[in-house]
SEDRENDO-402252 format. One record per residue (C-alpha): residue in one letter; z, y, x. Coordinates in steps of 0.05 Angstrom, whole numbers, padded with zeros to 5 digits, always signed. Layout:
// residues N
AZYX/...
***
This chain:
// residues 423
X+00564+00696-00376/X+00571+00649-00435/X+00578+00574-00427/X+00506+00566-00452/X+00484+00616-00399/X+00519+00578-00345/X+00488+00513-00369/X+00419+00545-00368/X+00429+00572-00298/X+00455+00504-00273/X+00396+00469-00306/X+00346+00516-00273/X+00379+00507-00206/X+00379+00431-00213/X+00306+00431-00235/X+00286+00474-00176/X+00324+00430-00127/X+00291+00367-00155/X+00222+00399-00149/X+00236+00421-00077/X+00260+00352-00058/X+00199+00319-00091/X+00150+00366-00057/X+00185+00357+00009/X+00181+00282+00004/X+00106+00286-00010/X+00087+00343+00037/X+00136+00343+00094/X+00086+00312+00142/X+00037+00368+00131/X+00092+00420+00139/X+00116+00388+00204/X+00044+00382+00229/X+00028+00456+00218/X+00093+00480+00249/X+00086+00432+00308/X+00015+00455+00321/X+00036+00528+00324/X+00095+00518+00370/X+00065+00460+00409/X+00127+00416+00403/X+00140+00363+00350/X+00216+00366+00356/X+00218+00441+00345/X+00163+00434+00292/X+00207+00387+00252/X+00266+00434+00257/X+00224+00492+00231/X+00198+00449+00174/X+00269+00431+00156/X+00286+00506+00156/X+00229+00518+00107/X+00256+00464+00062/X+00326+00494+00064/X+00295+00562+00047/X+00262+00530-00014/X+00329+00501-00037/X+00360+00571-00031/X+00304+00614-00060/X+00270+00572-00114/X+00330+00569-00161/X+00335+00645-00160/X+00262+00665-00155/X+00231+00607-00192/X+00187+00551-00166/X+00123+00581-00137/X+00056+00563-00169/X+00037+00524-00106/X+00102+00496-00079/X+00069+00455-00024/X+00031+00516-00001/X+00095+00556-00002/X+00129+00506+00045/X+00069+00505+00092/X+00063+00581+00094/X+00138+00591+00103/X+00140+00540+00160/X+00079+00572+00193/X+00110+00641+00190/X+00176+00615+00219/X+00137+00581+00275/X+00099+00645+00290/X+00164+00684+00290/X+00191+00636+00342/X+00128+00643+00385/X+00134+00719+00379/X+00204+00717+00407/X+00183+00679+00468/X+00164+00716+00530/X+00098+00678+00531/X+00079+00703+00461/X+00010+00729+00479/X-00009+00667+00517/X+00016+00621+00462/X-00023+00658+00409/X-00085+00651+00452/X-00074+00576+00456/X-00066+00571+00381/X-00131+00610+00376/X-00114+00658+00320/X-00075+00722+00309/X-00016+00730+00263/X-00060+00769+00215/X-00110+00712+00214/X-00054+00662+00202/X-00025+00702+00145/X-00092+00708+00109/X-00114+00636+00118/X-00124+00591+00059/X-00072+00535+00058/X-00122+00481+00037/X-00169+00501+00092/X-00112+00500+00142/X-00094+00428+00123/X-00165+00401+00122/X-00203+00439+00176/X-00260+00391+00194/X-00244+00345+00252/X-00183+00385+00276/X-00137+00361+00221/X-00066+00379+00236/X-00039+00314+00210/X-00087+00274+00253/X-00066+00315+00314/X+00006+00299+00297/X-00009+00224+00293/X-00043+00222+00361/X+00013+00264+00391/X+00067+00218+00366/X+00026+00159+00394/X+00021+00191+00463/X+00020+00143+00523/X+00082+00176+00551/X+00122+00142+00495/X+00139+00069+00490/X+00102+00032+00434/X+00168+00025+00396/X+00181+00100+00401/X+00110+00117+00378/X+00119+00077+00315/X+00189+00104+00299/X+00170+00177+00311/X+00106+00174+00271/X+00141+00141+00212/X+00193+00196+00216/X+00146+00255+00222/X+00082+00231+00186/X+00115+00190+00132/X+00174+00235+00122/X+00219+00174+00123/X+00293+00177+00133/X+00321+00142+00194/X+00346+00083+00152/X+00277+00074+00122/X+00246+00075+00191/X+00296+00021+00212/X+00280-00021+00151/X+00205-00016+00163/X+00213-00038+00235/X+00266-00091+00222/X+00314-00057+00270/X+00383-00026+00263/X+00390+00046+00240/X+00424+00065+00305/X+00365+00038+00345/X+00315+00075+00301/X+00353+00140+00311/X+00354+00130+00386/X+00279+00117+00388/X+00263+00180+00348/X+00309+00224+00390/X+00284+00195+00455/X+00212+00204+00435/X+00221+00278+00419/X+00256+00290+00485/X+00201+00254+00523/X+00145+00294+00490/X+00182+00359+00505/X+00196+00340+00577/X+00124+00319+00589/X+00097+00382+00556/X+00054+00343+00508/X+00014+00389+00462/X-00002+00375+00389/X-00075+00359+00398/X-00128+00305+00393/X-00139+00264+00456/X-00201+00273+00498/X-00259+00228+00479/X-00249+00182+00539/X-00175+00172+00522/X-00187+00160+00447/X-00198+00083+00449/X-00135+00066+00488/X-00092+00104+00438/X-00128+00081+00376/X-00095+00013+00368/X-00026+00044+00367/X-00048+00096+00317/X-00075+00042+00270/X-00012+00001+00276/X+00030+00062+00260/X-00012+00084+00200/X-00009+00014+00172/X+00067+00016+00174/X+00063+00083+00137/X+00017+00052+00086/X+00063-00008+00077/X+00123+00037+00065/X+00084+00068+00008/X+00059+00001-00018/X+00129-00029-00023/X+00183+00024-00013/X+00240-00003+00028/X+00294+00030-00013/X+00307+00072-00075/X+00286+00064-00147/X+00211+00067-00138/X+00171+00003-00125/X+00115+00043-00093/X+00105+00111-00061/X+00031+00120-00072/X+00028+00187-00036/X+00042+00152+00030/X-00013+00101+00016/X-00064+00155+00000/X-00045+00196+00061/X-00055+00135+00106/X-00123+00123+00072/X-00143+00196+00081/X-00128+00192+00155/X-00164+00126+00161/X-00226+00158+00131/X-00221+00215+00180/X-00217+00164+00236/X-00280+00131+00210/X-00316+00198+00214/X-00289+00210+00285/X-00307+00140+00310/X-00366+00115+00268/X-00383+00058+00315/X-00312+00030+00323/X-00307-00035+00284/X-00231-00036+00282/X-00228+00032+00248/X-00275+00010+00192/X-00237-00056+00184/X-00172-00017+00180/X-00201+00029+00127/X-00226-00031+00088/X-00157-00063+00088/X-00123+00000+00062/X-00176+00014+00009/X-00173-00058-00017/X-00097-00061-00018/X-00091+00007-00050/X-00139-00014-00106/X-00082-00056-00134/X-00032+00002-00139/X-00047+00018-00213/X-00028-00054-00231/X+00034-00060-00188/X+00079-00022-00235/X+00087-00031-00311/X+00087+00026-00361/X+00163+00023-00359/X+00163+00030-00283/X+00180-00042-00267/X+00145-00079-00210/X+00091-00129-00229/X+00078-00187-00181/X+00006-00198-00157/X-00007-00260-00199/X+00017-00225-00262/X-00021-00160-00255/X-00074-00137-00304/X-00134-00136-00258/X-00172-00091-00306/X-00126-00036-00280/X-00147-00045-00208/X-00188+00012-00179/X-00260-00012-00174/X-00282+00048-00134/X-00231+00032-00079/X-00254-00041-00081/X-00326-00019-00070/X-00306+00028-00014/X-00265-00026+00019/X-00321-00077+00013/X-00370-00028+00044/X-00323-00012+00101/X-00312-00086+00115/X-00387-00098+00116/X-00393-00041+00166/X-00340-00073+00210/X-00377-00139+00208/X-00442-00104+00227/X-00406-00075+00287/X-00383-00144+00309/X-00311-00139+00286/X-00306-00196+00236/X-00251-00232+00274/X-00206-00173+00288/X-00137-00173+00257/X-00151-00117+00208/X-00218-00148+00188/X-00184-00215+00174/X-00130-00181+00132/X-00184-00142+00095/X-00221-00207+00081/X-00157-00235+00051/X-00150-00174+00006/X-00222-00181-00014/X-00208-00252-00038/X-00157-00224-00087/X-00202-00165-00107/X-00261-00210-00125/X-00222-00260-00166/X-00230-00240-00240/X-00163-00274-00257/X-00107-00300-00214/X-00126-00372-00227/X-00194-00361-00194/X-00163-00340-00127/X-00191-00380-00069/X-00124-00399-00038/X-00153-00450+00011/X-00197-00395+00040/X-00138-00347+00043/X-00096-00400+00079/X-00153-00410+00129/X-00159-00335+00141/X-00084-00331+00154/X-00090-00387+00204/X-00144-00347+00241/X-00100-00285+00237/X-00041-00324+00265/X-00085-00344+00324/X-00109-00274+00342/X-00048-00233+00322/X+00013-00279+00313/X+00076-00251+00281/X+00133-00278+00238/X+00106-00241+00176/X+00036-00271+00185/X+00067-00340+00189/X+00107-00326+00127/X+00046-00305+00088/X+00008-00365+00113/X+00064-00410+00088/X+00060-00379+00019/X-00016-00387+00018/X-00010-00460+00036/X+00037-00469-00023/X-00011-00435-00070/X-00068-00477-00042/X-00031-00540-00064/X+00009-00557-00002/X+00079-00529-00014/X+00111-00581+00031/X+00067-00559+00089/X+00083-00487+00073/X+00157-00500+00073/X+00153-00537+00139/X+00116-00478+00169/X+00166-00428+00141/X+00226-00466+00167/X+00199-00456+00238/X+00191-00380+00231/X+00242-00341+00272/X+00263-00269+00271/X+00266-00257+00196/X+00338-00278+00181/X+00353-00215+00140/X+00283-00204+00113/X+00286-00211+00037/X+00214-00235+00030/X+00229-00295+00075/X+00282-00318+00025/X+00236-00302-00033/X+00179-00342-00001/X+00225-00401+00010/X+00247-00396-00062/X+00175-00398-00086/X+00159-00459-00044/X+00222-00495-00066/X+00204-00479-00139/X+00135-00509-00128/X+00168-00572-00100/X+00213-00578-00161/X+00277-00562-00123/X+00299-00512-00176/X+00372-00502-00159/X+00355-00487-00086/X+00300-00439-00109/X+00349-00401-00152/X+00396-00392-00093/X+00340-00366-00050/X+00316-00315-00101/X+00387-00290-00111/X+00398-00285-00036/X+00333-00246-00030/X+00355-00199-00085/X+00420-00184-00047/X+00382-00169+00017/X+00332-00119-00012/X+00349-00045-00019/X+00294-00030-00068/X+00320-00029-00139/X+00256-00052-00171/X+00246-00109-00122/X+00319-00130-00132/X+00310-00134-00208/X+00245-00173-00200/X+00278-00225-00156/X+00337-00232-00203/X+00289-00244-00261/X+00254-00298-00221/X+00321-00332-00209/X+00342-00326-00282/X+00275-00354-00307/X+00290-00420-00271/X+00358-00430-00304/
***
């Protein structure tokens, strides 16, 4: 083959690999969910999904990328799962539990498979990974791994724990589910409420990983945000009278409305106060407002998600940044700190106090926050408060320290620009 032919082949292979990796990043949760539902085990389901991904890396360069690459991954994983079930001595019983024959599986439409009314495979997977047999920490780590398709280091970053600890939690969770014989299914109606809070917490972490990616070159991963919103809407349909679910949906809709303004045309991150608010998604703002009103009607105005949604609504309803009602936001954070205290809530409250005209109070509050020593946004928040107090040199040091702590390239560049602007 000529050098040009080799170059063409290499280019095709590289393009196919990039496509496979991108589709896997976006659709791995669905692939894992389908495989797990068929075999009834999330650990084995993830292994089968990984096998499907490897098959794509091997076949797509030679055969070409299929017209529906996500559907190809789902179908391949489903067939591999069914092959595994066939090889088991309990094949007939397992097929009966799944409720369909191989022929039915083979002829089923992929979109219908992924969105079959209430019995959504992804939702089943979420409730399975949030099973009571797991510790709360393991539920969060496993769901981030399987639903969000996050690497172990990304799980660790999202949870502010070491990578080794994250790996242990994921591995331990899989073993526990297998040992307990936990199926991939929705909980019974009477068990739904007790597992709901954990599910919401986990989905919010998934959303946040999409809203501000912990590492890599991309500032956001909108597919994770939209997946969390989709599941939140499904939960609203499942539990129409549960205030916390509507408040949670409101929060995600309102925050996601800002996604179009968070990144410039060049791909650089744009801070909240510098965003072009004309780019914000008004439909999502209306949906979020309606969901928050529903939560209030159901008596959930003082729940943690409702308070956070109310804060987001303050931003959404301010035509320009200067019109933001920062005293109201600071007051809402104070309420949130009372009902759901955390170091991150205190940090945000400190920033809001600074924006409301009390940077000294904000700095005093921030100095008392513990547990965020290596959290880049703590250093960035301190830099902002110091800048507001006119302590420029100290602010520069804080922004630079924050830049060194973050592993997201866009965030690092933004923090360095903030430091340079003060020189």
